[in-house]
N, C-alpha and C positions, 0 to 999 in steps of 0.2 A: 609443851615443857619448856622451861625458864632457856636466857641465851646464858652461855658457860662466859666468864668475865674473866677468870686468872684458871693457873693450874700451879700446883705444890711443885716443888723440885722431887724428880721419879716418876714422872707420871706420864705416860704415855698420851699426847698432847695432840697430835698431828700426822696427817698421811698425807703421802703424795705419790703416783704412779708413773716411771718410768717406761715408755712404751714405745716400740716400735712405728706407729703407727696412730699418731695423736689425733687425727683426723675420729678415726672409724672408732677407738676406743671412746673420745667423746661421747659418739652416737650410742656405742652398746651399754656405759652404764648412765648415758641419760634415759634412755628406753628402760633400764633394771631398778633404776631408784629415782629417776623423777628430776634430776639434776640438769641446774641450770650453769651457766659459765660466765663467769667473769673474766677476759683474755688480757693479760699483762705482759709486755716488752720486757724479758727478763733480761737482755741486750745480746750481741752478738747473734743475734737476728733467731731466737727463743722463744717460743711462745707460753709463759706459766700459765694455765689455764685453772684457776678457781673454781671449784663445783661450790655451790650453794643449794641450800634447802630454804626457802623460804628468806631469799635474802643474807641467810647468814652461814659463812665459808663452812663448807665441811670437809675438804680435802682438795687435791688439787693433781693435775694430769698433765705432763710434760712430755720433751721427746727426749728418749734415750739417749744418753752421749756417745757419741761414734766410739770412743776407749774402750765402754764396756760393752759394745757389739762388738768390735775385734777380739775381745776375749773370751766370746763365745755366753756372756754373762745375759739370760731369756728379760724380758721384760719383767719386772717386779712392782712389788709395792714397799716403798720405804716407810720406816717408824720414827717420830721422831719423838724424843723426851724432854719434858723441861728439864733444865737446871738454872743456878741462881749466880751462877759465875764460868763463864767458858772456857776461861782460860786457865781457872783452878782444876777443872774438869781434864782438860785437853793435856795440862800435868801427871794430874793424877793415872789415867787411862794404865801408860804404860810401866808405873811402876807396881799396876795389877797384873801384867800380863797380858796388855792389850795393846793395840795399836792406834795410833793415830793415822788416817789415811787421808785425813785434809784438814791442813792445820786451820784455827782458829779465823773464819773470815765472814765481813759485813754481808748481810741480804737489806740493802739500803738501806729502810729506816724498818724495814720490818721484827728483825735481830740479828742475832750472833749464832752460828753455827759450827759446827767441829761434825766431819763423820769417820767414825771410827770401827775397829772390831773389837769384840770382848774377848776376855780369855779363852775363850773358844773357838773363836772365830766367825761369831754372827756379825757381818755389819748392821749398824744401828748409828742414826743422826740424833747429836745433842743440839736443843734447844735454848737459846737465852733471849726470852720475848724483848722486842719493843712496842712496835706499833698492831704485830700480829702474834697474840697471845697462839693460836691454833684452831681446833675446830671450834666456831663459838655453840656449833650446835652437836648435841648426843644421844644417845640411847631414842631414836626414833627413824621411822621407816629411810632408809639411805644414809643415814649418819654412824661412824664407827662408834663401834657399843664396843669390843676388848680389844685387846692383843695379846696373841703367845709367842714365847720363844722356846721354838723345839732345839735341842741341845743333846750332844752325845754325854754331856756331865752337869745333870741340873742341879750338880751341889757346886761344881766349880761354879759354875755360871751366875744362880741366884748368890754365891758370897761374892762373885766381881759385881753385881751390880747393888747389893747392901753396902758394900764398903763405899764403893765410888761415891754412891749418893745420898751414903748415910739415910737408909731406909732401912723396914724390913723386911724379913724373911717369914712366911708362918710355912716349913716344914713341913710337906707330908699332908698337908691341908684335903686332900681330896685324890680321890680314886683317880686313875686316869682312866681313858677307855678302852687301852689295849691292855692291861693290868699294870699294877704297880700301882704309885702315886706322882702327885704334883704340887711342887711348890706355888706358892701364891707371893709376890712381891709386894707389898703393903706399904701407903703413905698416911701417917695421919691416922694407922688403924685400919684403915679403908683398904683391901685389895685392888690395886690396878692391873696386876698382870699375872699370865702363870709362864712358868717354867716348866716346860715337859721333858722329858726323853723321848729320842727319838726310837722308834724302832729297829728292831737288829734291820731289817729289811730294808728299810730307809738308808741306814748305813751301809750298807753291800752295797746300795745301788751309786753310794757317792754324792746323797744329796748331804750338802754341809747345814752345819748350826744356822737356823735363822728365824726373822721374825715374822710373824703372821698377824694381818688383819682382817676384822670382823667386822660386818657390819650388818645394822638390827636391819631387819623386815617384817614386815605384817607378815608376808604366809611365805616360810622356807619352800615349799614344796611348787609355789607359784614361781618363787625366785629361781629354782633349781630348772624348771620348766622353761623358762624365759633365757637361760643361759642355755641350754641345749638348741633351744630354738635360734637363738641368735648365733650359732657360729664358735659356745664355747662349748663347755666338757665337764663335767660332774663328776667328780673323782669319791666323794663322800655323802651320802647323805639323798634326803633328808633323813636326819636320824634324832629319835624323839629322847632326851637324855632328862624324860622328869622335870624335874624343878628348876632345870636349869635351862627349858624351852628345846627347841630344836632346832639343830643346826646344818649347815652342807657348806662342803668344799669344794672348791672348783677352780677353773682356767677359764681367764677371757680369750676370746678369738688369738689375740697374738701373746700370749703364753702366761700372762701374768696370773697368777695365782691369789686365791682371798677366799676367805670364809663368809659365811651370810648365820645371822641367827634371828629365832622370832620367840615372843614369848609364850609360856606355856598354854594352854587354851582356859 
């Protein structure tokens, strides 16, 4: 698979894990995805462990911020979306009904970022790259393959991202597994993320709108079995979705949720 060299605005380009046990999480994902790590000093005693596939950055694992843990936020995967001008995005977010949770900041010479909530409350990172474009490997075993936004209002959510990032929305583009349809966010005519309404059961459980990360695996059944064997939990799957392949949705031993997908046979 060729190395990714850039991402267009509006494309989810990076994921990192905020976890309560960095060492255990590194072991878990190394076993599951075959990751190696490059540990980087992020300041204040924090190590940012860059996951690598054949020497190319695929994601990262970092300690969860104490403030999040104190608020009862569980370990989780963060999704980053590439933008051309972080200041312009930060200014536009509140105009469209969202919130900027962390103002624009430099991440050394890697890039510039904000943390925001969209208009329905899902937390998302926006990333203006400098030296670090995001994941340089995609759509192979252990690499990010898709992102999914679960929301209480897919129409409002899709409109927020479309207007904020100047990207298109393919409305009701596909059926959703639980009935209904999903929207697709599109960049230059290509789908980059799915926007799906949460089930009423999820809403009743108090689950907020949120982004989900899916990783490509060679064998979804084997991945599900490995997650269970190594202390995680499988919530769904493996489910055969025909031309979309086989997916599973699961939780690592620290409580962070993520998905896997393998291609159709």
